[in-house]
N, C-alpha and C positions, 0 to 999 in steps of 0.2 A: 474572444481569445477563452479556453475553457480553463477551471483550475487543472493542476497535473496533480497526480497522485502515483506513489510509487510501491509497487506491490511485490514484495520479497515473499521467494517460497519454490515451492517444487513445481520447475515448468516442464510442459507447457500446461499443468492442470490451472495455474493462478492467473496467466493471462488467457490462456485458451477457454477455459470457462469462466470463469470470474469477471474478467473483462468484458465478453462475450454477452456473458447475460445481464450485465449492465450495462449493454450499450445506450440506454434511452436514458440515464445521466450524462448534464453536463457537464462532463468530467474527462479529458484526455488520461488514459492509462501509460504507465511504464512501467515494464518488469525486469526483475535480477532474480537469479537464481544463487549467486555468489557471491565471493567478497570480491573480484574483479568487476563484475558487472554491476554492482551497486558504488564504486568510487567512479564509473564510470555513469553510470545516469545521473549521479550526484556532482559531478563534477562541469556534464554537458548540458544540464537541463535547471538553469536556476530556479526557474517557475514551479518548482515541486512544492507542493502544498502541504502536504504530509507523507508518513510513510506508514504502510500497513503490512505488517510480518508474519506468516501463516506459521502452523504450531507442526509442521512437517519437519522441520529444521532441528537439529541437536543442538543440545541446550548449549553447549561453546561454539557455536555456529552464529547460534543467536545473540549470546553475548557478546561474542566480536564485532560482530554486524552493530548491536546497540551502540558500542566505544565509538567504531568507525564512524557511524552516522551524526553523533552527538560531536564528534571533533570537527567532522568538515561541515554540518551544516546544524550549530547551536539553533538555529531559527525554527527547527522541524519537530512537530511533535511523530513518536515513535506510536504506533498502536501493535499491541502484540495479542491475537488471535489464543484462545482457550486451548485445550489439546482436548478434554473432556466432548464438547461437542463435532470432534472429528471432522474428517475433511468435507462433510457438508455441511458443517458449520461455517466453512470459509466465506460461502456469499454471503448470507445474512449478516456476517459480519461486517464486511466493506462494505457494504450497501449501507447501513447503521453508521458504521463510523464517517461515511461520505454524505450523508443525508445529513447528520447532526453536527459534523465539526468544520464540515465545507459550505455547503451548500444553505443549510438553514443559517447559519451565521451571515453567511454573505447575502442573505435576501432572495435567493433565486428558488423560482421554482422547483418542486424534486421530479416531478412528473409522476408521478403513484411511486 
């Protein structure tokens, strides 16, 4: 069973692009684009290892989601992508977080 990562951002770009381009990593990807979907994912999947949030959401939404996640799952790390790197920065950001925070800590190979 692979670790599960919840990607939050504007869909379908988050799952459509990022998860598909990182499918070589031993990760199960989940996606959410709003508060309701985030709650559903957190309540339905106890194996979520971390949350990665894109920068396309406005600050109020990001703040509300952080509060929600911290309340429902205080065991999870929440990683926020910067805005300066733009949409193209999401893929390398997610890849870095997953490789460093999940795979290397678990001693799993990252396959490039």
